[in-house]
C-alpha positions in Angstrom: 11.2 -9.8 41.8 9.7 -9.6 38.3 8.3 -12.9 37.0 9.3 -13.8 33.4 8.6 -17.5 33.8 7.0 -18.9 30.6 8.8 -16.3 28.5 11.6 -16.9 26.1 14.4 -14.5 25.3 17.1 -14.1 22.7 20.2 -12.3 24.1 22.9 -11.1 21.8 26.1 -9.3 22.4 27.7 -11.2 25.4 31.5 -11.0 25.0 32.7 -11.4 28.6 31.7 -10.8 32.2 31.8 -7.1 31.8 29.3 -7.0 28.9 26.1 -5.1 29.7 24.4 -8.0 27.8 25.7 -10.3 30.5 24.1 -8.3 33.2 20.8 -8.4 31.3 21.0 -12.1 30.7 21.5 -12.7 34.4 18.5 -10.7 35.4 16.3 -12.3 32.8 17.4 -15.7 34.0 16.8 -14.7 37.6 13.2 -13.7 36.7 12.6 -17.1 35.1 13.0 -16.5 31.4 14.2 -19.3 29.1 17.2 -18.1 27.2 18.8 -18.4 23.8 22.2 -16.9 23.9 24.5 -16.0 20.9 28.2 -15.5 20.5 30.3 -13.9 17.7 32.1 -16.7 15.9 35.7 -16.5 15.1 38.2 -18.7 13.2 39.4 -20.6 16.3 36.1 -20.7 18.2 37.8 -18.8 21.1 34.7 -16.6 21.6 32.5 -19.6 21.6 34.4 -21.3 24.4 34.8 -18.2 26.4 31.1 -17.2 26.3 29.9 -20.8 26.7 31.8 -21.1 30.0 30.5 -17.7 31.2 26.8 -18.4 30.5 26.8 -22.1 31.7 25.3 -21.1 35.1 22.3 -19.7 33.2 21.6 -23.0 31.5 20.7 -21.5 28.1 18.3 -23.6 26.1 20.1 -22.6 22.9 23.7 -21.4 22.3 24.1 -20.1 18.8 26.6 -18.3 16.5 25.4 -14.9 15.4 27.4 -12.6 13.1 24.9 -10.0 11.9 27.0 -9.4 8.8 26.3 -13.0 7.8 22.7 -13.1 6.6 22.6 -16.8 6.2 23.9 -17.3 9.8 21.2 -15.0 11.2 18.5 -16.9 9.2 19.8 -20.2 10.6 19.8 -18.8 14.1 16.1 -17.8 13.9 15.3 -21.2 12.3 16.9 -23.0 15.3 14.9 -20.8 17.7 11.7 -21.5 15.8 12.3 -25.2 16.0 13.2 -25.2 19.7 10.8 -22.6 21.1 7.0 -22.4 20.7 7.4 -18.6 20.5 9.8 -15.8 21.2 8.9 -13.2 23.7 12.0 -11.0 24.2 14.8 -9.9 21.9 17.8 -8.2 23.5 20.0 -6.3 21.0 23.4 -5.4 22.5 25.4 -5.2 19.3 27.8 -2.3 18.3 31.1 -2.0 16.6 33.3 0.7 15.1 36.9 0.7 14.0 39.1 2.0 16.8 40.6 4.8 14.5 37.0 6.1 14.1 36.6 6.6 17.8 39.2 9.3 18.2 40.7 12.2 16.3 39.0 14.5 13.9 35.4 13.7 13.0 36.1 14.7 9.4 38.7 11.9 9.2 36.2 9.1 9.4 36.4 6.9 6.3 33.4 5.9 4.2 34.0 2.3 5.0 34.3 3.0 8.7 31.1 4.9 8.6 29.3 2.1 6.8 30.6 -0.6 9.1 29.6 1.2 12.3 26.0 1.9 10.9 25.7 -1.6 9.6 26.6 -3.5 12.8 25.4 -1.0 15.3 22.1 0.2 13.8 20.9 -1.8 10.8 21.3 -5.0 12.8 18.3 -4.0 15.0 16.1 -3.9 11.9 17.6 -7.2 10.7 16.9 -9.0 14.0 13.4 -7.6 14.4 12.6 -8.9 10.9 13.7 -12.3 11.9 12.0 -12.2 15.3 8.6 -10.9 14.2 7.3 -14.2 12.9 8.3 -15.9 16.1 6.6 -13.3 18.4 3.2 -14.8 17.9 1.9 -13.6 21.3 3.5 -10.2 21.0 6.9 -9.3 22.3 9.5 -6.9 23.7 12.5 -5.7 21.8 15.2 -3.9 23.8 18.4 -2.3 22.5 21.3 -0.4 24.1 22.2 3.1 23.3 24.2 6.0 24.8 23.9 9.7 25.3 26.5 10.1 22.6 23.7 9.6 20.1 22.0 12.8 21.1 24.9 15.0 22.4 28.5 15.4 21.3 30.8 13.2 23.5 34.6 13.5 23.0 36.1 10.5 21.1 32.7 8.9 20.5 32.7 10.1 16.9 31.2 7.7 14.4 29.5 5.6 17.2 27.5 8.7 18.1 26.0 8.7 14.6 25.3 5.0 14.8 23.5 5.4 18.1 21.5 8.3 16.8 20.4 6.1 13.9 19.7 3.3 16.4 17.4 5.5 18.4 15.4 6.5 15.3 15.2 2.8 14.5 13.6 2.2 17.8 10.8 4.7 17.0 10.2 3.5 13.5 10.2 -0.1 14.5 7.8 0.6 17.4 5.4 2.1 14.9 5.9 -0.7 12.4 5.6 -3.6 14.9 3.0 -2.1 17.3 0.0 -3.6 15.5 1.6 -7.0 16.2 1.8 -6.1 19.9 5.6 -6.0 19.7 7.1 -3.2 21.7 10.5 -1.7 20.9 12.5 0.4 23.4 16.1 1.4 24.1 18.0 1.8 27.3 20.5 4.6 27.3 23.0 3.3 29.9 25.6 5.4 31.5 29.3 4.5 30.8 30.4 1.2 32.2 33.9 -0.3 32.2 33.5 -2.9 29.4 35.6 -4.3 26.6 33.8 -2.1 24.1 34.2 1.1 26.1 37.9 0.5 26.4 38.2 1.4 22.7 37.0 4.9 23.3 39.8 7.4 23.8 40.1 8.9 27.3 37.4 6.6 28.6 38.8 6.8 32.2 38.3 10.6 32.1 34.7 10.1 31.0 34.0 7.6 33.7 35.5 9.9 36.4 33.5 12.9 35.1 30.2 11.0 35.3 31.0 9.9 38.8 31.7 13.5 39.8 28.7 15.2 38.2 25.8 12.7 38.0 23.1 13.3 40.7 23.9 9.9 42.3 27.6 10.5 42.2 28.4 7.1 40.8 28.3 4.9 37.7 25.5 2.6 36.8 26.1 -1.1 37.2 25.4 -4.0 34.8 22.8 -5.3 37.3 21.0 -2.1 37.3 20.8 -2.0 33.5 19.7 -5.6 33.6 16.9 -4.7 36.0 15.6 -2.0 33.6 15.7 -4.5 30.7 13.8 -7.1 32.8 11.1 -4.4 33.5 10.9 -3.6 29.8 10.7 -7.3 29.0 7.8 -7.8 31.4 4.1 -7.2 31.2 4.6 -4.3 33.7 5.8 -2.2 30.8 3.0 -3.2 28.4 2.1 0.3 27.4 5.7 1.5 26.9 7.1 1.5 23.3 9.2 3.7 21.1 11.0 5.1 24.2 14.6 5.7 25.3 14.9 5.1 29.0 18.0 6.6 30.7 19.8 4.4 33.2 22.8 6.6 34.0 22.4 7.7 37.6 20.8 10.9 36.3 23.8 12.2 34.3 21.5 13.0 31.3 19.8 15.8 33.1 23.0 17.7 33.9 24.3 20.5 31.9 28.0 19.5 31.9 
């Protein structure tokens, strides 16, 4: 078991018990990290209550709203972390969004606004969160984001999210170069498809899942726990020389030709 005791982590993107971010938070907690967990606020606080109930067993030290399209709220989140934690060691970025109509149909039909929204929430937010985390990572740190093979290869019905993930992966490289002198490492995990609320918006997702099960070398899908284990490794000192990388956790699907 990895030992992350004494380390603090900010985990974003937990929506429900199927979220990959939930699997990551569980593994960080099991390794001894102190957690700050965010939720996406809504008008009736339904997300707040749902996520709060889910993460209660992890005893998060902080439970904060985080809408990355609200700059003031992001600033308030980091201010709260700075007041409560001596330092921040780990940032988990599990944020992505695109309009459902931009995840199917003809690629040329994507609207300017849909393109902007997907890139803003799914890619720019990593830059935004790194900017806020940097002053708190006084002893160095590890930033981990989630990507997908659709950022480097054409995946049916992934459409605008493929562009967003491609931008996200270049963000990883530029941020790694920018933050490296501060001993802050930035990496991405390219997870295979998992049955999540977000993936349900992708057209024919069940066909995609079945295809990966059939052709991946391990003949199965990756689990939340397995992605969480990779994140825990990247968050630990065992990965101290790894930065600017995209690690595939997809049961080997990436190496296949079809």
